[in-house]
N, C-alpha and C positions, 0 to 999 in steps of 0.2 A: 505496500500499501504507499504512496507516495500523496502529500500533500498540496497547495497551495504556498510559495513560502513568502512571496506576497502579499498574503493575504492578511488581513488585519489579525484572525485567529493567531497569525506561525508567529506575529510582531509580538503579539501577546504572549505568546507561547515561551519563545527568543526572551521579549524582557524577564518573566518570572522565571527564568532561568541564569541571567543571571545576575537578582536580587538574590535567587536560591546561590548564587554558587558562597556571595557573601555570607550569609548568612552560616549556611554551614561550616563555611572557613573558619567562620567566629564562635559559632559554641553547635555547633550543628541543630538541624530540624530542616533544610532548605524545601523538600518534599512534600511539610505542610504546606509549602504555595505551588510551589509546582505541580502536583497532584489535581488540586483543587481547579488551577485555574485551564489543565487540560479536560477536566472532564464539562469544566462553565463554558469550552470554547464549542464541546464536543466533538471532539474525539472520542473514539468507539472504549469501550471501557478497557476491551481484553489486550488493547496495542499501547494502555496507561503505563504501564507499572515497565514492561520490557523499556520502553521509549523514554522512561525518565531513568530506568538500571543507565539504557547506553548514552546517555547522554553525560548525566553525571560523572561514570567515572573517573576520565584522566583529568576534570577538572578535581578531584578527590585528591588523586596525584600528584597533582602542583600543584598545590595547596601543601600538600602532606611535605615535598621537595622545602619549600621556603620555611616552613618551619626548622626541616633537621639543618638546611642550609645554617640558617641562624641561628643556632645551637639548642631549643624549644623546643625538646625529645628527647627520652628513656629509653635508651636500646634497649635494657634488658627488661624492663614490662614490659614495652609494645610488643616485643617477639616473643614473650610467653605468652603475653592474651590470646596471639593472631590463632592456634592451635585450635583453641576451648574457644575463642568466638566462632570457629569457623566448627569444630564441633557442636554445640549450643544454636547454628544457626539451623544446620541440618536437622537436630532432634524438635525445634520448634516448630519450624516444617512437617517437619513425619505431623507434629499431636494435632498441629492445624487440621492437618486431615482428619481427626479424628475428635474434635471436639468444637463447638459451634465457636468464635471468638469471643463472644456478647460476655462473659462471666468474663475475660480477663479484663474489657470494655469499666466492669463496675467497679473493678480490685481499679484500674488507673484513674478512674476517675474520678474514686477514694485517695488515691496515694500522691494523686497529681498536686493538691492543697494544698498534701504536708509536704511536699517536698520545696514548692514554693515557698511556703513558713519557715521551710530549715533553711532557705539559700537567706532568705531575708533578713533570719537573729542569728545571722552567723558571717554578718558583716565580712571579715576574714580569712574566709573558706575559699582557696587558689590565692592568698592573694605573696603568699613564703611560700620559698620550696623547699622541701626537708626529709625527702626522699629518702638522705643521707641513713636518716635519724633508722632508718626502719631495716631490718637484720634483709640478710639473706634469702629465709625461711623463712619469711613476713611477706617480700616481695615477691614470691614466687609463687605460696597463696593464692592469695588478693586480686594478682596477675590471671591467676589460671581461676579463683571466682568471678570476677570481674567480666571476662572472656563469657564462660560459661551459660552466665547470668542474663547477661545481655543479649550474648548474642541467640543464646534466647530464644530471648524478646521478638527480637529482630525476626531473625526466621518465620515467629506464629504471630504474631504482627505489623511489626518493622517501626511507626514513625514513633521520631522524638528518641529513634537510637540512639546517634550519633550521643545530644545532649546528654543522655543519662550519662556515656561512655566516659564522656570530663567528667561530668559527676562525681561519679567513681571512681576517678583516675587520682581527683582533685580531695578525697573525702576521705579514701582509704591507702593509698599510696601516697598524700602527701606533697603531688608536684600541684605547682603552681598553674594554673588557669591556660595559664597561653603555651605550658608543655602538656597539657593535658593534654589540650585543643592540637597541640601535634601527635600525642603519640595514634591521640583519634581519628585523624585523619588519617595513619601511616594503615592503622588497622581495618578501616575500611575500605582504603584505598586497594587492600592488598590479597580483603574477607569478597571483597567483591567479587574480584578476577570469577569465579566459579557463576556465579550467576548472569553475568557480564553475557558468557559466552552462551546458558544454558539459553538464556532470551534469544543472543543473535544467532543459535541457533534454531530459532521456535516460529521465524516468524512469523511475532509476535513487535516487530520493530517497522517505525515507517521513521524512513533511514536517511531519506533525507530532513528530515523535521531532527530526526534525534541529530545530524550532520550538526546544522544549525544551532543550535542550542548549543551542543559541548560547546562553541567556540563564545557563547555570553558564556555558557558558568566555570569556560577556563580564567578569562577574563573576572570577572565577578572572586570568584576563589581566588587570584592571585593580585585582587586588590583586596577580601578581608581576611586574604591570612597576611598582608602587613601594613593594615588598620592592626590588628589583634597585637599582633608584635610591639607597633611604637607604641599602643596607647595600654595595654594590659589589662587588669580587669576594671579600669574605668570605664569599659570597652562591650569588655563579656558581661559579664552582670547582668544591664539593663538589655541586653537582644538575648539573655536565658529569661527574661521575663516576659519575652514577647515572643517568643519557640512557646513558652510552658505556657502561659495563653491562649494561643495558637492548636496548642495538643488537643487542650480543654474541650476547647471550640470544636473537635473531629471528633474526640472519643462521644461525646454528646450527641451532633449529629448524627454519627454513624449510629444511634441508639436507639436516636428517634426516626 
């Protein structure tokens, strides 16, 4: 399937991917913009996820490179997280085939406001980097748990997974928010290769739109990473609250 790239609908999608790239590079959650936009402009539902995944992958890689190049990245924890994330995502996807996701959505509607309160009341969360205080055993354990649990969430439901990765790195491994986001972009970029290849082979990608959106997403990702690296928690924290609001709205709308 192809679409007219000079249509208003296509331009809106590309702009959505530009802003999603910025948000993803700063704190995750860009899919909360791109997926509703594609739905709103009339992209067929069974093409949306594949087109979204294939459009965002390279941008995540660009953002990861920006963070790694600037030194805002913790290699050990990221590498430990990666295989557990992929395992969790696989099992989460399998579980989704067996159980309705409405129970998770109800749980998340309760949990998301609690997470927002936690962030609001912990104003120092992620401001300083204290992972060096952690033992190797603690880094191994928490990295594996973060990967498996949040990877499982992404496989089962998905929206906001990048934000949860970042928060978990900051809360449990004591990475500052910039390094936590660097780890998140790396894990997301590598772990999504399998799903990108799967969608690419499935015939559920609108390729001319995906390629155009990729360009916009890459530009947005580079811009978002640059802003986050320079401004740190000052820009990351407000954007986290924006993503939480979008996620809560999506959960409510899905249930209704």
